[in-house]
C-alpha positions as CSV (number, residue, x, y, z in Angstrom):
1,X,-29.3,12.5,-6.8
2,X,-27.3,14.9,-8.9
3,X,-27.1,14.6,-12.7
4,X,-23.8,14.8,-14.5
5,X,-23.9,18.5,-14.9
6,X,-25.0,19.4,-11.4
7,X,-23.0,20.3,-8.3
8,X,-19.6,20.3,-10.0
9,X,-18.0,22.1,-7.1
10,X,-18.7,19.0,-5.0
11,X,-17.1,16.7,-7.6
12,X,-13.7,18.3,-7.2
13,X,-12.7,16.5,-4.0
14,X,-9.8,17.6,-1.9
15,X,-8.6,14.5,0.0
16,X,-6.3,16.9,1.9
17,X,-8.6,19.8,2.8
18,X,-7.8,23.3,1.5
19,X,-8.1,24.8,5.0
20,X,-5.5,22.3,6.3
21,X,-3.1,23.1,3.4
22,X,-3.3,26.8,4.3
23,X,-1.7,26.0,7.6
24,X,1.5,25.3,5.8
25,X,1.8,28.7,4.0
26,X,4.2,31.4,5.2
27,X,2.5,34.7,6.3
28,X,1.3,36.6,3.2
29,X,1.9,33.6,1.0
30,X,-0.9,32.2,-1.3
31,X,0.8,29.3,-3.1
32,X,2.7,26.2,-2.1
33,X,5.6,24.7,-3.9
34,X,4.2,21.4,-5.2
35,X,6.3,18.3,-6.2
36,X,5.0,15.5,-8.3
37,X,7.4,12.6,-7.6
38,X,5.9,10.5,-10.4
39,X,5.1,13.0,-13.2
40,X,4.9,10.3,-15.9
41,X,4.1,11.0,-19.6
42,X,1.0,12.8,-20.7
43,X,-0.6,12.7,-24.2
44,X,-3.0,15.1,-25.9
45,X,-3.9,15.5,-29.6
46,X,-1.1,13.0,-30.6
47,X,1.4,15.0,-28.6
48,X,3.2,13.6,-25.7
49,X,5.2,15.4,-23.0
50,X,6.5,15.1,-19.5
51,X,5.0,17.8,-17.3
52,X,7.0,19.9,-14.8
53,X,7.5,18.0,-11.6
54,X,7.7,21.2,-9.5
55,X,5.0,23.9,-9.8
56,X,3.5,26.6,-7.6
57,X,-0.1,26.1,-6.7
58,X,-2.7,27.4,-4.4
59,X,-4.5,25.0,-2.0
60,X,-7.3,24.8,-4.5
61,X,-5.0,23.0,-6.9
62,X,-3.2,20.6,-4.6
63,X,-4.2,17.2,-3.4
64,X,-7.4,17.0,-5.4
65,X,-9.1,14.4,-7.5
66,X,-12.3,14.7,-9.4
67,X,-15.2,12.4,-8.2
68,X,-13.0,10.7,-5.6
69,X,-16.0,10.6,-3.3
70,X,-18.8,10.7,-5.9
71,X,-21.1,7.6,-5.9
72,X,-22.5,6.7,-9.3
73,X,-25.7,4.9,-10.2
74,X,-26.0,4.5,-14.0
75,X,-26.2,8.0,-15.5
76,X,-26.7,9.6,-12.1
77,X,-24.2,10.8,-9.6
78,X,-24.5,11.6,-5.9
79,X,-22.2,14.0,-4.1
80,X,-23.7,13.6,-0.6
81,X,-20.4,12.2,0.8
82,X,-18.6,15.4,-0.1
83,X,-21.4,17.8,0.7
84,X,-22.7,16.3,3.9
85,X,-20.3,13.7,5.3
86,X,-17.0,15.5,4.7
87,X,-18.6,18.9,4.9
88,X,-19.7,18.3,8.5
89,X,-16.4,16.8,9.6
90,X,-14.2,19.3,8.0
91,X,-16.3,22.2,9.3
92,X,-15.4,21.4,12.9
93,X,-11.9,19.8,12.5
94,X,-10.0,23.1,12.2
95,X,-11.2,24.2,15.6
96,X,-9.9,20.9,17.1
97,X,-6.5,21.2,15.4
98,X,-6.1,24.8,16.6
99,X,-6.9,23.6,20.1
100,X,-4.2,21.0,20.2
101,X,-1.7,23.1,18.3
102,X,-2.0,25.6,21.2
103,X,-2.5,22.8,23.7
104,X,-5.2,24.6,25.6
105,X,-6.6,22.6,28.5
106,X,-10.0,24.1,29.3
107,X,-13.7,23.5,29.1
108,X,-13.4,22.9,25.3
109,X,-10.7,20.2,25.5
110,X,-13.1,17.2,25.6
111,X,-15.1,18.5,22.6
112,X,-11.9,19.2,20.7
113,X,-10.5,15.7,21.4
114,X,-13.8,14.0,20.4
115,X,-13.6,15.9,17.1
116,X,-9.9,15.6,16.4
117,X,-9.3,11.9,16.9
118,X,-12.1,10.7,14.5
119,X,-10.9,13.4,12.0
120,X,-7.4,12.0,12.2
121,X,-8.7,8.5,11.6
122,X,-10.8,9.6,8.6
123,X,-7.9,11.6,7.2
124,X,-5.8,8.5,7.1
125,X,-8.5,6.7,5.2
126,X,-9.8,9.3,2.8
127,X,-6.6,9.8,0.6
128,X,-6.1,7.7,-2.6
129,X,-3.4,5.8,-0.6
130,X,-5.8,5.3,2.3
131,X,-8.7,4.2,0.1
132,X,-6.5,1.7,-1.7
133,X,-5.5,0.2,1.7
134,X,-9.2,0.2,2.8
135,X,-10.1,-1.7,-0.4
136,X,-7.7,-4.4,0.6
137,X,-9.1,-4.5,4.1
138,X,-12.8,-4.9,3.0
139,X,-12.0,-7.1,-0.1
140,X,-14.4,-5.2,-2.4
141,X,-13.5,-3.4,-5.6
142,X,-16.9,-1.8,-6.1
143,X,-16.5,1.9,-5.8
144,X,-19.8,2.6,-4.2
145,X,-19.3,-0.1,-1.6
146,X,-15.8,1.3,-0.8
147,X,-17.2,4.7,-0.1
148,X,-19.8,3.2,2.2
149,X,-17.1,1.3,4.0
150,X,-15.2,4.6,4.3
151,X,-18.1,6.0,6.4
152,X,-18.5,2.8,8.3
153,X,-14.9,2.5,9.4
154,X,-14.2,6.2,9.9
155,X,-13.2,5.6,13.6
156,X,-11.0,2.6,12.7
157,X,-7.8,3.9,14.4
158,X,-9.3,5.9,17.3
159,X,-8.8,3.4,20.1
160,X,-5.2,2.7,19.3
161,X,-4.3,6.4,19.1
162,X,-6.2,7.3,22.3
163,X,-3.9,4.8,24.1
164,X,-0.7,6.2,22.6
165,X,1.8,8.6,24.2
166,X,1.1,12.0,22.7
167,X,3.8,14.5,21.9
168,X,3.5,17.9,20.3
169,X,6.8,19.0,18.9
170,X,7.8,22.5,17.8
171,X,9.9,23.6,14.8
172,X,10.1,27.3,15.7
173,X,13.8,26.9,16.5
174,X,14.5,25.6,13.0
175,X,14.8,27.5,9.8
176,X,13.1,24.6,8.0
177,X,9.5,24.0,8.7
178,X,7.1,21.1,8.1
179,X,5.9,20.0,4.7
180,X,2.6,18.4,3.8
181,X,2.0,15.3,1.8
182,X,-0.9,13.6,-0.1
183,X,-1.1,11.2,2.8
184,X,-0.6,13.5,5.8
185,X,-1.2,10.9,8.5
186,X,2.2,9.2,8.2
187,X,3.2,6.0,9.9
188,X,6.9,5.3,10.6
189,X,8.3,2.0,11.9
190,X,12.0,1.7,11.9
191,X,11.9,-1.9,10.7
192,X,9.6,-1.1,7.8
193,X,11.8,0.7,5.4
194,X,10.0,2.2,2.3
195,X,10.9,-0.8,0.0
196,X,10.1,-3.4,2.5
197,X,7.1,-5.8,2.2
198,X,5.2,-3.8,4.8
199,X,5.3,-0.7,2.5
200,X,4.7,-2.2,-0.9
201,X,2.3,-0.3,-3.1
202,X,-0.2,1.7,-1.0
203,X,0.4,-0.3,2.2
204,X,1.5,1.3,5.5
205,X,3.0,-0.5,8.5
206,X,0.2,-1.4,10.8
207,X,-0.2,1.1,13.7
208,X,-0.7,-2.0,16.0
209,X,3.0,-3.0,15.4
210,X,4.6,-1.9,18.6
211,X,7.3,0.4,17.1
212,X,4.9,2.2,14.8
213,X,4.8,6.0,15.3
214,X,2.0,8.1,13.8
215,X,3.0,11.5,12.6
216,X,0.6,14.4,11.7
217,X,1.8,17.9,11.0
218,X,-0.6,20.4,12.7
219,X,0.9,23.4,11.0
220,X,4.1,24.9,9.6
221,X,5.5,25.0,13.2
222,X,3.9,22.1,15.1
223,X,3.6,18.4,14.7
224,X,1.8,15.7,16.6
225,X,3.7,12.4,17.2
226,X,1.8,9.4,18.6
227,X,3.8,6.5,20.0
228,X,2.6,3.2,21.3
229,X,2.8,3.1,25.0
230,X,4.3,-0.4,25.0
231,X,7.2,0.9,22.8
232,X,8.1,3.7,25.1
233,X,8.0,1.4,28.1
234,X,10.2,-1.2,26.3
235,X,12.1,-0.1,23.2
236,X,14.3,-3.2,23.4
237,X,11.6,-5.6,22.2
238,X,11.1,-6.7,18.6
239,X,9.8,-3.5,16.7
240,X,7.5,-5.7,14.6
241,X,5.7,-7.3,17.5
242,X,2.1,-6.5,18.1
243,X,1.2,-4.1,20.9
244,X,-1.1,-5.3,23.7
245,X,-4.9,-5.3,22.9
246,X,-4.4,-4.5,19.2
247,X,-8.2,-4.8,18.3
248,X,-9.4,-1.9,16.2
249,X,-12.9,-0.4,16.4
250,X,-13.4,-0.8,20.1
251,X,-13.9,1.4,23.2
252,X,-10.6,2.9,24.1
253,X,-9.0,3.5,27.5
254,X,-9.5,6.9,29.0
255,X,-7.3,9.7,27.8
256,X,-5.3,11.8,30.3
257,X,-4.7,15.3,28.7
258,X,-2.1,16.2,31.4
259,X,0.2,13.5,30.0
260,X,0.6,15.1,26.6
261,X,4.2,16.1,26.1
262,X,4.7,19.6,24.7
263,X,7.5,22.2,24.2
264,X,9.9,19.8,22.6
265,X,11.8,22.2,20.4
266,X,13.2,20.3,17.4
267,X,16.6,21.1,15.8
268,X,17.0,21.8,12.1
269,X,18.3,18.3,11.5
270,X,15.3,16.7,13.3
271,X,12.8,18.7,11.3
272,X,14.6,17.7,8.1
273,X,14.6,14.0,9.2
274,X,10.8,14.2,9.9
275,X,10.2,15.8,6.5
276,X,12.2,13.0,4.9
277,X,10.0,10.4,6.6
278,X,6.9,12.3,5.4
279,X,8.2,12.4,1.9
280,X,9.2,8.8,1.7
281,X,5.8,7.7,2.9
282,X,3.8,9.9,0.6
283,X,2.1,8.4,-2.4
284,X,3.0,10.8,-5.1
285,X,2.8,14.5,-4.1
286,X,4.2,16.7,-1.4
287,X,4.0,20.5,-0.9
288,X,5.9,23.1,1.1
289,X,6.1,26.8,1.7
290,X,9.7,26.9,0.4
291,X,11.0,25.1,-2.7
292,X,14.1,23.7,-0.9
293,X,12.0,22.0,1.8
294,X,10.8,19.6,-0.9
295,X,14.2,17.9,-0.9
296,X,15.0,17.0,2.7
297,X,17.2,14.1,1.5
298,X,19.8,16.6,0.2
299,X,20.5,17.8,3.8
300,X,20.5,14.6,5.8
301,X,23.6,13.5,7.6
302,X,22.3,9.9,7.4
303,X,19.3,8.6,5.5
304,X,19.4,5.0,7.0
305,X,15.7,4.3,7.8
306,X,16.4,2.2,10.8
307,X,18.9,4.6,12.4
308,X,16.3,7.4,12.3
309,X,14.3,5.4,14.8
310,X,17.2,4.0,16.7
311,X,18.3,7.6,17.3
312,X,14.9,8.2,19.1
313,X,13.9,10.9,16.6
314,X,10.2,10.4,17.2
315,X,10.3,9.0,20.8
316,X,8.8,11.0,23.6
317,X,10.8,11.6,26.8
318,X,10.4,8.4,28.8
319,X,10.9,10.2,32.1
320,X,7.3,11.3,31.8
321,X,6.0,7.8,31.3
322,X,5.2,5.2,34.0
323,X,4.1,1.6,34.3
324,X,0.7,0.5,35.6
325,X,-2.1,2.8,34.7
326,X,-5.3,1.1,35.6
327,X,-8.2,3.6,35.3
328,X,-11.6,3.5,37.1
329,X,-14.6,5.5,36.1
330,X,-17.6,6.0,38.4
331,X,-21.0,6.8,37.2
332,X,-23.9,8.6,38.9
333,X,-25.9,5.4,39.2
334,X,-23.2,3.8,41.3
335,X,-21.7,1.6,38.5
336,X,-18.0,1.6,37.5
337,X,-15.9,0.9,34.5
338,X,-12.3,-0.4,34.7
339,X,-9.6,-0.1,32.0
340,X,-6.0,-1.1,31.8
341,X,-3.5,1.3,30.2
342,X,-4.0,-0.7,27.0
343,X,-7.8,-0.6,27.0
344,X,-8.4,-4.1,28.4
345,X,-11.5,-4.6,30.5
346,X,-11.3,-6.7,33.7
347,X,-12.9,-9.8,32.0
348,X,-10.5,-9.7,29.0
349,X,-7.3,-11.6,28.6
350,X,-4.4,-9.3,29.1
351,X,-6.0,-7.1,31.8
352,X,-3.6,-8.6,34.3
353,X,-0.2,-9.8,33.0
354,X,2.5,-10.0,35.6
355,X,5.2,-11.1,33.1
356,X,4.5,-8.1,30.9
357,X,4.3,-5.8,33.8
358,X,7.7,-7.0,35.2
359,X,9.3,-6.8,31.8
360,X,8.0,-3.3,31.2
361,X,9.1,-2.1,34.6
362,X,12.7,-3.3,34.1
363,X,12.9,-2.0,30.5
364,X,11.5,1.4,31.3
365,X,13.9,2.0,34.1
366,X,16.7,1.0,31.9
367,X,15.5,3.2,29.1
368,X,15.1,6.2,31.4
369,X,18.7,5.8,32.6
370,X,19.9,5.6,29.0
371,X,17.9,8.6,27.9
372,X,19.1,10.7,30.8
373,X,22.7,9.8,30.1
374,X,22.2,10.7,26.5
375,X,20.3,13.9,26.7
376,X,21.1,15.3,30.1
377,X,18.9,16.4,33.0
378,X,16.6,18.7,31.1
379,X,13.4,17.2,29.7
380,X,13.0,17.0,26.0
381,X,9.4,18.0,26.3
382,X,7.2,18.8,29.3
383,X,4.0,17.4,30.7
384,X,1.4,18.7,33.1
385,X,1.1,15.5,35.0
386,X,1.2,15.3,38.8
387,X,-0.7,18.5,39.3
388,X,2.0,20.7,37.7
389,X,-0.6,22.4,35.5
390,X,0.8,25.9,35.4
391,X,4.6,25.4,35.8
392,X,5.7,21.9,34.7
393,X,9.0,20.8,36.0
394,X,11.7,21.2,33.3
395,X,14.5,19.0,34.7
396,X,14.9,15.8,36.7
397,X,17.4,17.5,39.0
398,X,21.1,17.2,38.9
399,X,21.5,14.7,41.8
400,X,18.9,12.3,40.3
401,X,20.5,12.8,36.9
402,X,23.9,11.7,38.2
403,X,22.3,8.6,39.7
404,X,20.7,7.8,36.4
405,X,24.1,8.2,34.6
406,X,25.6,5.7,37.1
407,X,22.7,3.3,36.5
408,X,23.3,3.6,32.7
409,X,26.9,2.8,33.1
410,X,25.9,-0.4,35.0
411,X,23.5,-1.3,32.2
412,X,26.3,-0.8,29.6
413,X,28.2,-3.6,31.2
414,X,25.5,-6.2,30.6
415,X,26.2,-8.9,27.9
416,X,25.4,-7.7,24.4
417,X,24.7,-4.1,25.4
418,X,28.0,-2.7,24.0
419,X,27.2,-4.2,20.6
420,X,23.6,-2.9,20.6
421,X,24.6,0.6,21.4
422,X,27.2,0.6,18.6
423,X,24.4,0.1,16.2
424,X,22.4,3.0,17.5
425,X,22.4,6.3,15.7
426,X,22.8,8.8,18.5
427,X,21.0,12.1,17.7
428,X,23.2,15.2,17.8
């Protein structure tokens, strides 16, 4: 154990690591613009003042809280969680993030994935907002017990995210780049606006709600967007319904790296909308390489929370998504494992569900036609599926596109469809 005067450097705990913050600096820049959205009133020596809400700080001074991970036993303190637990995880996470930012598919991809997904899960839990939510989950206010639970549940979200559709979007075509917040693993559900009951206090919408997207900026230029497969297959269902097989802390389905969508180049407006989502879901602090980026709300054409989602801002291109997806794994001893696309095992309820399969088949075909008619024949993002490892197909082809447009016209004539589409916010 460490006494109160020992190992002080391990008692200054960055809940958003310094190395991660540096990914959001411009070349040659050493300080971020830092915004305190709740500066409050401070008091010292009978003097009160309101500190500046905007300052410039290096990564050492951002997203930090003393003794956030320090366990205490009487007059003794223990910094092993910071030194050993986070030290080991943070030491390898940068390699994994670099790997997925560049989307290299090589002999290191499995290792990078097995580091990155647990890191992402832990990053969601380790912030003050995440710890407050974890406290509600475990029902224990004891600080030491909460930090033990943090280590126990570090893989809480891994299975759900492994079964999502992955999309890596690119801001290189936009003058505005991504910001970073005090809760960088952001959850957006179009039905859960910031003042709704699902977002009160430190709560986030559950990632198991079908329309919940998980957003994680990888750097100034790249962002990872995770979308529940069931939502891409059927975006016409209730956004608050629960995805198939919502159990956390279980063995996930297998992950297919070739289905990751990449090279989606975001417009300036789309980057600003994503930054707006990040800011509204932050707890108190955000930071950016440029001062103006701290205020995305000033540049929005529409800040209606639901319409951001209805405009398919975070949705991957459904033309790379398919129904079915049963996976079989064979082992050297002659045994096999089966998984559904949602992680069900053969003996579990939900492994076979004909009604769900039929509904998803019809909805996905309808969605693909609507998407094609909205965005044109070129894909909004590419994938390396179907063996197109080196040169992914960039368009669905003009003839097939014309057929999809005609199908979309037929769907538009269905009862209620005209009213539904009037409510949508079509992206520019």
